[in-house]
KESE-811168 format. One record per residue (C-alpha): x, z, y; residue number from 0; residue in one letter. Coordinates in pm, whole numbers, plus 50000, padded with zeros to 5 digits. Each point is the difference from the previous one (the first is absolute). Example, Ala and Ser with C-alpha at 12.3 -4.5 7.8 and 13.67 -1.06 7.14 Angstrom:
BEGIN
       x       z       y     k   r
   51230   50780   49550     0   a
   50137   49934   50344     1   s
***
This chain:
BEGIN
       x       z       y     k   r
   49975   52408   50598     0   m
   49819   49865   50306     1   i
   50216   49880   50287     2   s
   49899   50185   50316     3   r
   50076   49693   50210     4   d
   49705   49812   49857     5   i
   49732   50265   49973     6   d
   49771   49794   50222     7   t
   49986   49707   49760     8   l
   49965   50236   49704     9   y
   49703   50169   50167    10   d
   49853   49661   50082    11   q
   49997   49902   49632    12   f
   49852   50335   49901    13   i
   49718   49938   50248    14   a
   49967   49638   49884    15   d
   49932   50106   49645    16   f
   49723   50233   50106    17   e
   49847   49727   50216    18   t
   50030   49724   49743    19   k
   49862   50213   49719    20   s
   49653   49904   50122    21   v
   50087   49630   49975    22   l
   50136   50053   49649    23   m
   49664   50126   49874    24   a
   49914   49651   49870    25   d
   50314   49981   49785    26   e
   49993   50075   49625    27   p
   50047   50362   49900    28   d
   50341   49935   49842    29   n
   50133   49841   50322    30   v
   49876   50285   50218    31   r
   50155   50252   49761    32   e
   50327   49808   50002    33   f
   50002   50003   50380    34   r
   49921   50370   50014    35   r
   50283   50099   49763    36   h
   50242   49774   50189    37   s
   49895   50152   50331    38   f
   50081   50347   49870    39   e
   50347   49879   49901    40   h
   50059   49852   50345    41   f
   49867   50311   50172    42   r
   50263   50203   49814    43   l
   50285   49749   50019    44   l
   49953   49871   50353    45   g
   50264   49754   50122    46   f
   50355   50022   49863    47   p
   50306   50110   50195    48   s
   50373   49971   49931    49   v
   49969   50329   49813    50   k
   49821   49809   49724    51   n
   50257   49864   49755    52   e
   49838   49656   49979    53   e
   50012   49971   50380    54   w
   50335   50159   50078    55   r
   50150   49672   50129    56   y
   49691   49888   50190    57   t
   49865   50177   50307    58   h
   49637   49887   49996    59   i
   49873   50215   50288    60   a
   50096   49761   50286    61   p
   49778   49731   49847    62   f
   49699   50233   49979    63   l
   49998   50145   50351    64   r
   49788   49725   50151    65   e
   49623   50030   50036    66   v
   49838   49768   49745    67   y
   49649   49876   49946    68   s
   49908   50031   49634    69   t
   49736   49725   50016    70   s
   50146   49654   49951    71   s
   49908   49703   50216    72   e
   49814   49700   49865    73   k
   50165   49657   50016    74   p
   49926   49758   50277    75   g
   49955   49632   49935    76   s
   50240   49865   49740    77   l
   50055   49625   50003    78   d
   50162   49774   49743    79   q
   50326   49966   50195    80   s
   50036   50379   50002    81   f
   49939   50018   49625    82   l
   50250   49721   49939    83   s
   50265   50190   50194    84   s
   49970   50289   49754    85   l
   50071   49786   49695    86   q
   50337   49985   49825    87   i
   50117   49643   50016    88   r
   49976   49810   49666    89   s
   49832   50297   49829    90   l
   49694   49868   49818    91   d
   49834   50338   50002    92   g
   49645   50131   49997    93   i
   49956   50146   50349    94   r
   49851   50349   50026    95   i
   49981   50126   50358    96   l
   49967   50358   50121    97   l
   49971   50098   50366    98   f
   50078   50365   50080    99   n
   49958   50076   49632   100   g
   49659   49834   49961   101   k
   49952   49710   49760   102   y
   49862   49687   50170   103   l
   49845   49779   49728   104   p
   49897   49737   50256   105   e
   50367   49933   50077   106   f
   50119   50029   49640   107   s
   49975   49771   49703   108   e
   49952   50040   49628   109   l
   49948   49725   49743   110   p
   49683   50044   49793   111   p
   50022   50126   49642   112   d
   50367   50078   50040   113   s
   50005   50329   49813   114   g
   50056   50193   50324   115   i
   49762   50233   50178   116   h
   50079   50069   50368   117   v
   49793   50221   50228   118   s
   50016   50280   50252   119   a
   50080   50324   49822   120   l
   49693   50178   50135   121   t
   49784   49709   49883   122   g
   50123   50048   49642   123   a
   49922   50368   49953   124   y
   49755   49919   49722   125   q
   50272   49822   49802   126   e
   50102   50217   49704   127   r
   50367   49921   50060   128   l
   49985   50144   50351   129   v
   49877   50335   49874   130   s
   50251   49984   49713   131   d
   50304   49942   50219   132   y
   49934   50094   50364   133   l
   50211   50308   50073   134   g
   50119   50021   49638   135   k
   50333   49822   50053   136   i
   50123   50129   50339   137   a
   50033   50380   50017   138   d
   49849   50147   50317   139   a
   50103   50356   49915   140   s
   50370   49954   50085   141   k
   50014   49721   50256   142   n
   49893   50072   50359   143   h
   49898   49649   50096   144   f
   49841   49912   49666   145   v
   49783   50310   50040   146   a
   49905   49896   50354   147   l
   49919   49644   49893   148   n
   49800   50119   49698   149   s
   49787   50225   50218   150   a
   49935   49758   50285   151   l
   50058   49640   49887   152   f
   49746   49763   50155   153   e
   50026   49693   49782   154   d
   50246   49770   49833   155   g
   50024   49754   49716   156   l
   49897   50000   49636   157   f
   50148   49735   49771   158   i
   49933   49974   49628   159   r
   50163   49746   49770   160   v
   49808   49960   49675   161   q
   50164   50052   49662   162   d
   50192   49706   49862   163   g
   49994   49792   50321   164   r
   50302   49820   50141   165   r
   49951   49947   50373   166   i
   50191   49685   50088   167   e
   49997   50033   50380   168   r
   50149   50307   50170   169   p
   49764   50234   50183   170   l
   50121   50012   50362   171   h
   49862   50317   50158   172   v
   50054   49991   50378   173   i
   49974   50334   50182   174   h
   49952   49951   50375   175   v
   49991   50294   50243   176   f
   49909   49979   50366   177   s
   49842   50231   50256   178   s
   49966   50033   50378   179   e
   50031   50378   49978   180   s
   50204   50237   49783   181   n
   49860   49997   49649   182   m
   50060   50188   49674   183   f
   49871   49791   49709   184   v
   49986   50097   49632   185   q
   49922   49721   49751   186   p
   49970   50075   49629   187   r
   50058   49735   49733   188   h
   49948   49988   49625   189   l
   50138   49723   49778   190   f
   49915   49996   49628   191   v
   50181   49742   49787   192   v
   49840   49960   49659   193   g
   50161   49986   49657   194   k
   50218   49697   49923   195   a
   49940   49849   50345   196   s
   50247   49855   50249   197   e
   49988   49996   50379   198   v
   50226   49969   50305   199   s
   49904   50209   50303   200   l
   50160   49927   50339   201   v
   49925   50247   50281   202   e
   50092   49925   50362   203   s
   49972   50272   50266   204   f
   50012   49916   50370   205   l
   49868   50115   50335   206   n
   49979   49849   50348   207   f
   50193   50110   50305   208   k
   49795   50196   50251   209   n
   50028   50328   50186   210   e
   49809   50198   49740   211   a
   50167   50179   49712   212   e
   49864   49959   49649   213   i
   50069   50244   49718   214   f
   49920   49860   49654   215   i
   49971   50247   49711   216   n
   49950   49761   49709   217   d
   49954   50099   49634   218   v
   49984   49763   49701   219   s
   49933   50095   49638   220   e
   50092   49742   49735   221   i
   49904   50018   49632   222   e
   50193   49758   49778   223   v
   49836   49956   49659   224   g
   50176   49964   49667   225   s
   50192   49672   49955   226   d
   49928   49905   50365   227   a
   50256   49845   50235   228   r
   49993   50061   50376   229   v
   50228   49853   50267   230   q
   49946   50199   50322   231   h
   50153   49901   50335   232   y
   49975   50208   50320   233   t
   50122   49868   50335   234   i
   49993   50224   50308   235   h
   50044   49865   50351   236   g
   49833   50021   50338   237   g
   50067   50162   50335   238   c
   50148   50333   50100   239   e
   49666   50159   50088   240   n
   49916   50029   49629   241   a
   50073   50302   49781   242   r
   49953   49955   49626   243   y
   49975   50238   49710   244   i
   49952   49773   49702   245   h
   49941   50184   49673   246   h
   49974   49804   49674   247   t
   49936   50174   49670   248   e
   50026   49797   49678   249   v
   49905   50103   49647   250   r
   50105   49778   49710   251   q
   49864   49987   49646   252   a
   50194   49902   49688   253   e
   50195   49671   49987   254   r
   49918   49917   50362   255   s
   50239   49859   50262   256   v
   49983   50090   50369   257   y
   50245   49845   50247   258   n
   49999   50113   50363   259   n
   50177   49807   50278   260   y
   50002   50178   50336   261   k
   50136   49862   50328   262   a
   49985   50151   50349   263   s
   50130   49874   50333   264   f
   50066   50111   50360   265   p
   49685   50070   50195   266   g
   49791   50306   49907   267   p
   50147   50315   50156   268   a
   49946   50194   49678   269   f
   49954   49882   49642   270   l
   49975   50230   49702   271   r
   49970   49831   49660   272   n
   49902   50226   49711   273   n
   50004   49819   49666   274   l
   49929   50204   49688   275   n
   49985   49842   49656   276   v
   49887   50184   49687   277   s
   50100   49845   49665   278   l
   49718   50145   49794   279   n
   50051   49822   49667   280   g
   50265   49858   49770   281   e
   50198   49676   50047   282   n
   49930   49974   50373   283   i
   50217   49818   50254   284   e
   50007   50083   50369   285   s
   50228   49832   50256   286   h
   50018   50102   50367   287   l
   50188   49787   50252   288   y
   50016   50089   50368   289   g
   50153   49846   50311   290   l
   49981   50169   50341   291   y
   50141   49870   50329   292   l
   49970   50260   50276   293   a
   50076   49949   50369   294   g
   49955   50156   50343   295   g
   49910   50366   49959   296   r
   49783   49932   49700   297   q
   49967   50249   49715   298   v
   49961   49851   49651   299   v
   49952   50250   49719   300   d
   49976   49889   49636   301   n
   49897   50261   49743   302   h
   49960   49902   49635   303   t
   49914   50183   49680   304   i
   50027   49845   49654   305   v
   49855   50235   49740   306   d
   50083   49927   49634   307   h
   49741   50182   49790   308   l
   50025   49817   49664   309   k
   50285   49864   49783   310   p
   50150   49650   49985   311   n
   49948   49904   50366   312   c
   50221   49828   50255   313   q
   50021   50026   50378   314   s
   50232   49835   50248   315   n
   50015   50078   50372   316   e
   50210   49829   50266   317   l
   49952   50062   50373   318   y
   50219   49847   50269   319   k
   49998   50091   50369   320   g
   50145   49840   50312   321   v
   50002   50248   50290   322   i
   50088   49887   50353   323   k
   49983   50125   50361   324   d
   49883   50365   50006   325   e
   49766   49973   49702   326   a
   49970   50252   49719   327   s
   49965   49911   49635   328   g
   49906   50240   49722   329   i
   49997   49946   49627   330   f
   49882   50281   49774   331   n
   49951   49890   49642   332   g
   49920   50213   49697   333   k
   49993   49914   49632   334   i
   49837   50248   49765   335   y
   50058   49972   49626   336   v
   49762   50238   49825   337   r
   50072   50181   49674   338   k
   49803   49752   49787   339   d
   50151   49694   50170   340   a
   50279   49935   49750   341   q
   50175   49659   49995   342   k
   49946   49963   50375   343   t
   50214   49750   50188   344   n
   49992   50067   50376   345   a
   50217   49869   50284   346   f
   49989   50075   50373   347   q
   50222   49875   50283   348   k
   49991   50003   50380   349   n
   50243   49798   50214   350   n
   50013   50012   50380   351   n
   50174   49779   50257   352   l
   50056   50160   50341   353   m
   50006   49768   50303   354   l
   49986   50248   50289   355   g
   50225   50289   50102   356   k
   49693   50214   50065   357   k
   49811   49892   49687   358   a
   49925   50273   49747   359   i
   49926   49992   49629   360   v
   49914   50280   49758   361   d
   50013   49898   49634   362   s
   49901   50233   49719   363   k
   49958   49846   49652   364   p
   49906   50263   49740   365   q
   49955   50039   49625   366   l
   49816   50278   49819   367   e
   50038   49958   49625   368   i
   49833   50221   49740   369   f
   50063   49775   49695   370   a
   50330   49961   49818   371   d
   49996   49642   49863   372   d
   49995   49794   50320   373   v
   50208   49757   50207   374   k
   49971   50080   50371   375   c
   50214   49935   50306   376   s
   49970   50016   50376   377   h
   50218   49932   50300   378   g
   50019   49945   50374   379   s
   50236   49822   50241   380   t
   50028   49984   50379   381   v
   50235   49748   50162   382   g
   50065   49749   50277   383   q
   50078   49629   50010   384   f
   50278   49873   49778   385   n
   50248   49901   50271   386   e
   50189   49762   49770   387   e
   49682   49811   49913   388   a
   49901   49989   50368   389   l
   50344   49867   50095   390   f
   49982   49739   49723   391   y
   49669   49862   50130   392   l
   50113   50003   50364   393   k
   50323   49820   49911   394   s
   49790   49713   49870   395   r
   49823   49944   50328   396   g
   49696   50222   49945   397   i
   49902   50205   50304   398   g
   50013   50380   49971   399   e
   49623   50055   50018   400   e
   49930   49733   49740   401   r
   50280   50134   49780   402   a
   49847   50349   50014   403   k
   49658   49856   49916   404   a
   50145   49822   49695   405   l
   50160   50322   49880   406   l
   49673   50189   50043   407   i
   49812   49736   49801   408   h
   50266   50031   49731   409   a
   49958   50378   50006   410   f
   49624   49962   49954   411   a
   50032   49737   49727   412   y
   49989   50247   49710   413   d
   49651   50105   50110   414   v
   49867   49660   50103   415   l
   50107   49823   49681   416   e
   49765   50224   49801   417   k
   49691   49867   50181   418   m
   49817   49738   49789   419   p
   49800   49851   50292   420   l
   50229   49759   50186   421   a
   49767   49986   50302   422   s
   50017   50378   50048   423   v
   50377   49996   49956   424   k
   50030   49729   50265   425   s
   49769   50195   50234   426   h
   50211   50315   49965   427   i
   50321   49805   50067   428   n
   49840   49873   50321   429   k
   49901   50356   50099   430   l
   50359   50113   49942   431   i
   50124   49738   50246   432   d
   49737   50103   50255   433   e
   50077   50369   49951   434   g
   50371   49945   50066   435   l
   49919   49839   50336   436   k
   49791   50290   50132   437   t
***
């Protein structure tokens, strides 16, 4: 159902597709067909409202009422000090920089003969893997913003890790967004991790404070080959003029391992994280760990789907939220265990710590099980500070603010301890301290 409040933006995208169809004439036939089918889905779906079950806790309309330009700005001059400021301290990563969704090879690095291919997505259309996977992992027929992105994405990133390659250094993908006028940007990314390969992917998202509002509708498709191992970190920060819809769709083959570590902090007015993982083979492991610290009047919405399609697989999901001031936190997690997915072991838990009297949290962990030989559990908690622990720390000369910070770090420990990269863990601990001060 289309929200009447945002007809203007809906009509703008309908007109954009007709206009940009001429520019798409140079694209391969399969890409143009993919865009056309996706456009039809968006034309029918429109933008969601609270009447849509997946959006019942999130009123998206206020963030779509602004007038946006749908052409992204190019970067100005980027100097070395600016690039250094974007780095995670002590992370020896391979820097890959995107500005407003566009890959900038001149400000990125890649060691030669490393077993990795990195390019702009539109520059890799002739790659067989792009045609094999683009639009085949994320479903545009049921998701409003995936359909919109699929129809009108401008560019993004393509990464391929060759079969049997172990990439020693993490790939640090830095997404920078900045504009002098309101902008609606739609990057599209495709990551293909080959058979029996290993890679760590660290993604940082940030924007700069200015008067303009930036809406980022970001879609990533990730193919994890058989026997591959992927460690995937996502860190969201920035300023309140940003609105994010970050959709990640992962498909795993047999005996693969995919671990996702997601952290978000006060800043962006609206952040929606969609993370869907499909376990499409036997003996797969998938572990999802999330930490969200929300402040001000921020809205942070985490939606996850773990879909067990084959037998003998394991998934583990733990999300923890700290909600302060007048912020809203949402967790909506689903685990599907299909009929053929016998011997499944699946766990899901969401814990929330409330720091403000006007803070709100909606937590909805869910299981849908169609097999009979499984071990599955889920749970959710919402609470406040342990007053006895707070008193204990204060009685030993620790100030109240520092005592609360220590308790929050202890609350987050179960998520942070799972992160293999010490530099990323240290960076997130620092962001927690900064987020508590805002």
